[in-house]
C-alpha positions in Angstrom: 105.9 79.7 88.7 105.6 78.4 92.1 102.3 78.5 94.8 103.0 79.4 98.0 101.2 78.9 101.4 98.2 80.4 102.7 96.2 77.9 100.6 98.4 78.8 97.1 97.0 82.1 97.2 100.6 83.3 96.8 102.2 83.2 93.6 106.1 83.4 93.1 107.4 85.2 90.0 111.0 84.3 89.6 113.8 85.4 87.5 116.0 82.5 87.3 119.4 84.0 85.6 118.9 86.4 88.5 117.6 84.9 91.3 115.4 88.3 91.9 111.7 87.2 92.4 108.1 88.9 93.3 105.6 87.3 95.4 102.1 88.1 94.2 99.0 87.5 96.8 95.6 86.9 95.0 93.6 88.7 97.2 93.7 92.5 95.6 97.0 90.5 93.0 99.0 92.6 95.9 102.6 92.4 95.5 104.0 92.1 98.9 107.6 91.1 97.7 110.4 92.2 95.6 113.8 90.7 96.0 116.9 91.4 94.1 120.4 89.5 94.5 123.6 91.0 94.8 126.1 88.6 93.9 123.1 86.5 91.5 122.7 84.0 94.1 120.5 84.0 97.2 123.2 84.3 99.6 122.7 88.5 99.4 119.4 89.8 98.9 117.7 93.0 99.4 113.9 93.7 100.0 112.4 96.5 98.0 109.3 96.8 99.5 107.3 97.3 102.8 104.7 94.6 104.4 103.5 95.3 107.6 104.5 92.4 110.3 101.1 92.9 111.5 99.2 93.2 107.9 96.1 90.9 107.3 96.4 88.1 104.9 93.3 86.1 105.1 91.6 88.5 102.6 89.2 90.0 105.8 91.0 93.8 105.2 92.8 95.0 102.1 96.6 94.0 102.6 99.3 96.8 104.8 102.1 96.2 102.4 103.5 95.6 99.2 101.5 97.3 95.8 97.7 97.5 96.6 95.9 98.5 93.6 93.6 101.3 93.7 90.3 101.7 91.9 87.9 103.0 90.8 87.9 105.5 93.7 91.4 106.8 95.5 90.0 107.6 99.2 87.0 108.0 100.4 83.9 108.2 97.8 82.4 111.8 97.4 78.6 111.6 97.1 77.1 111.8 100.4 75.2 108.4 99.9 78.0 106.4 98.5 79.1 103.7 101.0 81.7 102.0 98.2 84.8 101.5 100.9 87.5 103.8 100.7 90.3 102.9 97.7 87.3 100.6 95.6 87.1 97.3 95.3 90.3 95.7 93.3 92.2 95.5 96.0 89.8 93.8 98.2 88.5 90.9 96.4 90.2 87.7 95.1 91.9 87.7 91.2 92.2 85.1 89.3 96.1 84.1 88.3 96.2 83.8 84.1 100.3 82.8 83.4 103.4 82.7 84.2 106.7 82.5 82.9 109.9 82.2 84.1 112.6 80.1 81.5 116.4 80.9 82.3 117.1 82.1 79.0 114.3 85.5 79.2 115.2 88.7 80.5 112.6 89.4 82.6 109.7 86.5 84.1 106.2 87.5 83.7 103.1 86.8 86.3 99.6 87.9 84.4 96.6 88.2 87.0 92.8 89.6 86.1 89.6 90.6 87.9 86.3 90.6 85.8 84.1 93.3 88.0 80.6 91.3 86.8 82.0 87.6 87.6 84.5 88.4 90.5 83.9 91.1 92.6 81.9 90.6 95.9 79.3 93.5 96.4 80.1 94.0 100.3 83.4 95.8 98.5 81.3 98.0 96.5 78.9 99.0 98.4 75.5 101.0 97.4 75.1 104.7 96.2 77.1 104.3 93.2 76.8 103.4 89.7 79.1 100.0 89.8 76.7 99.1 92.9 73.5 99.7 90.3 75.0 97.7 87.3 75.9 100.5 85.0 79.7 99.9 84.7 81.5 97.0 83.9 85.1 96.3 83.6 87.9 93.8 83.2 91.4 94.6 85.1 94.5 92.8 84.0 97.2 92.9 85.5 100.8 92.5 84.4 103.7 92.0 87.0 107.4 91.8 85.2 110.7 90.8 87.0 113.6 91.5 86.0 117.6 91.2 87.7 117.4 95.0 88.9 113.6 96.1 88.0 110.2 95.6 88.3 107.7 96.6 86.4 103.9 96.3 86.9 101.4 97.6 84.8 97.7 97.7 85.6 95.0 97.8 82.4 91.4 98.5 82.7 89.5 97.3 80.0 85.6 98.8 79.9 83.2 95.9 78.9 80.1 97.8 79.5 78.0 100.2 77.8 79.2 103.2 79.4 81.6 105.4 79.9 82.6 105.7 83.1 85.2 108.1 85.0 87.9 107.1 87.7 90.7 107.2 89.8 93.5 104.3 89.4 96.6 104.5 91.8 99.5 101.8 92.6 100.0 102.1 96.4 103.7 101.5 96.4 105.4 100.9 99.7 108.7 101.1 99.7 111.2 99.7 102.4 113.7 102.2 103.4 116.2 102.1 106.3 115.4 105.4 107.9 112.2 107.9 107.0 113.1 110.6 108.7 116.4 110.8 106.1 114.5 109.2 103.0 113.7 112.1 100.3 112.1 112.0 97.5 113.4 113.5 93.9 111.5 114.5 90.8 108.4 116.0 91.7 110.2 119.7 90.8 107.1 122.1 89.3 104.3 119.3 90.4 101.6 121.2 92.1 100.5 120.4 95.9 97.5 119.0 97.1 98.7 118.5 101.2 96.0 116.6 103.9 98.4 117.3 107.3 99.3 121.0 106.1 96.4 122.9 104.5 98.7 126.0 104.2 101.2 124.0 101.7 98.1 123.1 99.4 98.2 125.6 96.0 101.6 125.6 96.1 104.2 124.4 93.7 107.0 122.1 94.6 110.3 123.9 94.2 112.8 122.4 91.7 115.7 123.5 94.3 114.2 121.1 96.9 113.4 117.6 97.4 110.4 116.3 99.6 112.0 115.7 102.7 110.2 113.5 105.2 111.7 114.3 108.4 109.8 112.2 110.8 106.5 113.8 110.1 103.1 112.4 109.3 103.4 113.1 105.2 100.2 112.9 103.0 100.4 114.7 100.0 98.9 114.3 96.0 101.5 115.9 94.0 99.4 116.8 90.7 101.8 116.2 87.3 102.7 119.8 85.3 101.6 119.4 81.4 105.0 119.6 80.6 105.6 116.2 82.3 103.2 113.8 81.4 105.5 110.9 83.0 106.6 110.0 86.5 110.1 110.1 87.3 110.8 109.9 90.5 114.2 109.0 92.7 114.2 107.5 96.2 116.7 108.3 98.1 117.0 105.5 100.8 119.6 105.7 102.9 122.4 108.3 104.5 125.5 107.4 103.3 129.5 107.9 103.1 129.8 107.6 99.3 129.6 110.3 97.0 126.0 109.6 95.7 123.7 107.7 97.8 122.0 104.4 97.1 118.5 105.0 95.5 115.6 103.5 94.0 114.7 104.9 90.8 110.3 105.1 89.9 109.3 105.5 86.9 105.7 105.9 85.9 103.2 106.2 82.4 99.7 106.4 82.1 97.4 106.1 78.9 93.4 106.7 78.3 91.7 105.7 74.9 95.4 105.4 73.1 96.4 108.8 74.3 98.9 109.8 77.0 97.5 110.6 80.3 99.5 112.1 82.7 100.3 110.7 86.4 100.4 112.0 89.2 101.9 110.9 92.7 100.9 110.6 96.5 103.6 110.7 98.8 102.5 109.2 102.2 103.8 108.2 105.6 101.9 108.0 109.1 104.6 109.1 111.4 104.7 108.1 115.0 101.0 109.3 116.5 98.9 108.1 113.0 101.5 104.7 113.6 99.7 104.2 116.6 96.4 104.1 116.1 96.7 101.4 113.0 95.8 97.5 114.0 97.6 96.4 110.9 100.5 98.5 111.1 103.2 98.3 113.8 104.0 101.6 115.9 107.7 101.3 115.3 107.6 100.6 111.1 106.9 104.0 110.5 110.4 104.7 109.9 110.9 101.8 107.6 108.8 102.7 105.0 107.7 105.1 102.7 104.7 105.3 99.8 104.9 107.0 96.5 102.6 106.4 94.5 102.0 106.9 90.8 98.1 107.5 89.9 95.5 108.6 86.9 93.5 110.9 89.6 90.7 112.5 87.6 92.7 114.7 85.6 92.1 111.6 82.5 89.0 111.5 80.4 86.5 108.9 80.9 87.2 105.6 79.5 84.7 104.9 76.9 82.9 101.6 76.5 85.8 99.4 74.5 88.0 101.7 75.6 91.7 100.7 77.8 93.4 102.8 80.0 97.0 101.7 81.1 98.9 102.5 84.3 102.4 101.5 84.3 104.9 101.7 87.4 108.9 100.5 87.3 111.1 100.5 89.8 114.7 99.7 89.3 117.2 99.5 91.7 120.6 101.5 91.2 123.3 103.6 93.4 123.7 106.5 90.6 120.9 109.3 91.4 119.7 110.6 88.1 119.7 114.2 86.8 
């Protein structure tokens, strides 16, 4: 384990046997980097997560890139008097670093982080006019980041340590670095129903099993809701065009659980494209070509989290060159 700059707010998790590393900024427990090596040394490396060159790393706003943690809401609040900031408070508070293991004999290295609502969360990040601001709920969030040679696994656990049940949204807002988003495709979302925030006529349709989700330089912001037969998410991201038979890809797998029961995982696909990127102060106008967000989440179709209950959302990013069938 090593602490980097920014007043020791960055934790590096290193898998000694392979040379692969992840970095976690304590603001939001945001994973900002996942680097693998192609030859077992630091001479040939590849970064798999996108971090904007204009991202704020001083705690003034959520970090633009990496894997921000979305909880307890996704998007803006639903209530007309609710002023909770978009995407909730998990990504805009400083977390505690609990442990890191990086022994050379292990199959993976692990870092663990914690945020307790009643202890760590600043009122300004909660807003007013909601049950959290009124002190009706409490939660302990535990985030585990595991680094292996070709895999990054991130698991967010929600422990209801209060006295009341609560509804929630929970999402891993994963920014993936790609060679060219205009030629990037997302495979594995066949059968998922679509809520398209950009093209309303697509809302209510179902993604075809025969077609992949193509960005093609468009502003894309769509929620893909799981079919009942597929509670876990198995997506493949084609990250570049290639002259080889099988294009290089990153595989994303995610699973959820609430109150000891399997809970189905949905996915959000997002890319701002040129026009929207130009309006974002913490995002380079050309950076939309280098990223795509594929975000697994528990987005309101799960049961309430009971007092003493636990919910879990886990994502694995696996680097590979073979496209899964």
